[in-house]
N, C-alpha and C positions, 0 to 999 in steps of 0.2 A: 477065790473069787472067779466067777466066769462072766466076763463082760460080753454082751451081745450088741451088735450093730443093728440099728433100725433105720430104714429109709422111708420117708414120709412125703406125701404131696398134699399141699393145702391150697385150695382155690378160694377165690373171693368174687362175690357178685356186688353190683352197685346196690346201695341202700339209700334211704332218705338223705337228702342233702348231699354232702360230700363224703358220706360214710361208706364203709365196706361191710358186707355181711360174709362171714366165713362159712364155707361149706364144711362137711365132715372130712376130717383128715383121712387119707387113704394110705395104708401101710404096704410096702413092697419088700421083696427079698433081696433085691439088688439095686444099686444106684442106677444102672442102665435102664431097668424097668421103670423106675420112678421118673427118670429123666424123659423117657419116651412118652409117658402119660402126661407129664407136666407140659411138654411141648405141644401135645395134642389139645390139652385143655386151654392152653394159652390162646388158641384161636377163637374160643367161645366165652371165655371168662374175662372179667375186668382185670384180674391179676392171678398169678399162680406162683407158688414158691415150692421148691423141692429141697429137702434138707436131710441130713443124717444126724443121728445122735446115738450114744451108746448107753447101756444100762448094765448094772450088776443085778442079775436075777435073784441072787441070794439076799441082798440087802435092800433092793428096790431103789438104789441110787442111780439117778440120771445125770447126764452131762448138764452143766449149767448153761453152756453156750453151744447150741447145735450149729453145725456147719452147713451153710446154704451152698448148694452146687448148681441151682437153676433158679432164676428169678425173671419174671416177665410181667409187664403191665403194672397196674397200681397194686401195691401191697402195703400193709401197715408199716409204720416207721420202725418198729422194733426189728423187722427183718433187714432194714438198711444197715443196722449196726452189726449184724452177724457176718462173720468171715465167709 
């Protein structure tokens, strides 16, 4: 098995009422790159989260619980329970 680490940034914009609308997730090669982008997006978005997950490319198996390493602004509750 060959596990690969993935670093993603997910931004959120305000939507009707108290809702949030997710933007397209952006993939990065390193945690540092993802963090820099998340910090930059945090200035213009309602919320931003950057997280890592790993997968096994042979089986298509992904981590059940991604690890959040940056969080700013309003994000959906499911990101609050992530480490």
